[in-house]
N, C-alpha and C positions, 0 to 999 in steps of 0.2 A: 887193346886201348879202351879208355876208360868213357862212359858212357852215361846218359841219363834216360834212357826208354823207358818210359811211365807205366812201369809194369800194372798198376792200376787201372790204366787204361786198358789194360788186352784184358786184363780180368775181369772187369764191366763188360764187354764184348764179349767173351767166353760164356761168363753168365744168361746175356743177353741170348745166345747162340743155345745155351744148357735150357732154356727154358721155352724154346721151343724142338724140344726133342724129336717130334714127328717127322718136323723138316727136315732134321739133321739126317737121321735114320734114313730119310727117301737119296738125300743126296751121294749120301756114305752106299747104298745096296746099289747104285747106278755106277757106282764107279766101280765095286766088287763086281756087277753085273759086267761092265766094259773090260776090266784087265781080264776074266777069265774068257771072255769071246773072243777076247784077242791072242791070248796067250797059254791059256789051260788052266785046271785047277794047283799045280804043285808051285807053290811059293818059292821052292829053291831056283828055277828057272823063270820065274816068272816076276820081276820086281816091281810092277807096278799093282798085283795083286796082293804083296807083302804090303806095299805102302799102304793098301786102302783096307787091308785088312788092321794095320797098325792105329789107322783112323778110326776103325770101325771100334776098338781096344779104347782109343782117347776118349770117345763120347760115350761108353759102356752100353755099344750097342746088343743085345743079345743076343748068344752065339747059336738062337734054334734062328733067328733074322740071317743072321751072315750066311749057314747053311742051306738057309730055303732058297736064298739068293743063288750060291752058286751051282746049287742043284738045276734052279732054273734057267739057268745061263749055259749050262751045261746042254738041259733037253731042249732049252728055247724054241717049245711046242707054238710061240705064239708067232716068231719068225721075228722078233724086235732086234732094230738094231740103230745103237747110238750113235751120234754125229759128236764129234770135238769140234767147237767153233769158239774161237777169242773174239772179242770185240775189244775196240782200243779208244780209249777219249780222254775228254777233261771234263774233272768236276770243278766247280767255283773256284776263284781265286790261281788260276793255274795249273792244278794238280791232275798228275798224269793217272789214267786208271787204266789197268788190263784187265777185263773179266774172261774167264776161261767156264764155258759151258757145255755141258752134256745133255741130246737132246735127240727126241726121236722125232721133232717138228721142227726145223730152221725157220720156218716162216713166221711163227709164234713166238719163238724163242729172239728171234730179229725186232719185232714189233714191241715186245714186250722190253727189251732190252734199249729200245730207241726211246720209248715211254716215259722209263725210270730217267734217263738222261734227260729229255727236255723237260720233266715235271721238275725234276730238283735242281736246276739251274747248272746242269752240262753241256757238254757237247757230245757227242758220237762222231768221231771221225772214220777215216779210212785206216785198212791193216796197214801198220808198220808204223804209224803215226808216233805211239810212243815206247812201243814195244823193243827199240833201240835204247832205250834208257833202264830197261831191267834187264837182269840175268837169271836162269834159274838155279838158285843154288838149295843146300841144305837148313834148317830154319827149325834149330833147337831151343827153345827155351823151359828153363828149368827155375822153380823157385827155390829161394833158399830157407832151409829147414833151420840152421845153426850158422855161427859166423864162419867164416872161411877164407882164406888165403890166398888172393884175386892173383897177387904173383905166382903162386901155387898151380891156381884151376887155369890160368893163361897157357903157362911153359906145359899143362898134362894135354890141354887141348891142341897146343900147336902140334907137338909131339905124336897125338894121335892122328892129326891131318887136317885141323880147322885150317880154317883163312883168317878169322877173324873172332873178336871175342869182347860181348860189353858188356858193362858191370852197371846194375840199376841197386837201389837201397835192398830191393826182397827179390831180386830175380839174376839170373847170367842169361845172356843172349849168345848163343855160337853160329857161326857161319861156317859152312863147307862148302866145297863141294859137291853138290848133288849126289853122285857117286861115293862119295867119302864119311857119307851121312851115318851111317849103319856103324862104320868101325866105332866112331867117335863115340857114338851112343853105347856102344858096347862098355866103353873103358871109363865113361861118364854112369854106367851102373853099381859101379864098386863104389863111387862117392856119396859117402851117409848123408853129407851136409847137403845133399841135392835132391829135387825131387821132379824128375820129368814130368813137364806141364802141357809139353807142343812139340811136333815134330813133325814136319812137312819140308817135301821140296818145294820152295815158293819162289816166284817170281819178284824178285831182292831188287829195291832202285838204288841206283847207282849213289844219288843223290836224293835226300830229303828236305821238305821243305819245311820250317815249323813257321806254325801260325796262330795269330790271336784266338781263345779258345772260342769266339762267337762265331769266327771264321770257318774254326777245325768242326764246329758242330751244323753249318752249313753243308763242308763236306762227307760228314758223317751220314748227313740225312740220305745224302745217293748211292752211298757206300750201302747204309742198309737196306734202303730199297732194292740194292743188285741184290745182296745176299739172300735176300726175302725170297725172291724166286727161284721154283725148284731146280730148273734147269743149269742154274747157276752154280759150279762146282767152287771156284775161287774166285775172288777181289784182290787184286794189289791195286795199290797205290802209292804216292811220292811223299804223303802227308807224314809229319811227328807226331805221333800220339803221345 
């Protein structure tokens, strides 16, 4: 379907994250570490590791960092164990927020997440209060390098296993079942007019809410405060960017 995803806003957020490479590397390292601890170092049999390594490539994480993290996870002489904990709540203006964390100290993380909600006009809720509004899907974002035939792109995506495609002025977003994402990505690798900007298995809201710019700014204050926490891996929300 045609859409009006504000790619400029997504790029702005990506640029903000790129400016904090050290923090991003820390988050990705934790994800790689946990994936190796849970499923070993073989990418062929460890989908979580495959996704984490894909993310490492997207943020240009040095190979030395990746290899060091994998070796550390395999040895784990320090006995580090990360726990995956989800927090749910609302941002200002009724926007649903779903926060995925990876932490070795859940008490610290819980306190930090609660503080972020409280300081930024949000409300931290109980587990399940917003999760029913989201589903985990593959989410691919391609930047346009040249003019494209939207009908042809739509058909190619659907034939490859995509569920939905949205087009904006300079980007294409493709949504898939999480397990179908790699197949779709392989097909689109051959399309020269599109360049992969982002690929992840993300919690995607069933319905998004459009806000006035000043209201969206208030929501993004909370989202950015959450994303700045080293224990937070991903933040999903129901606002239209």
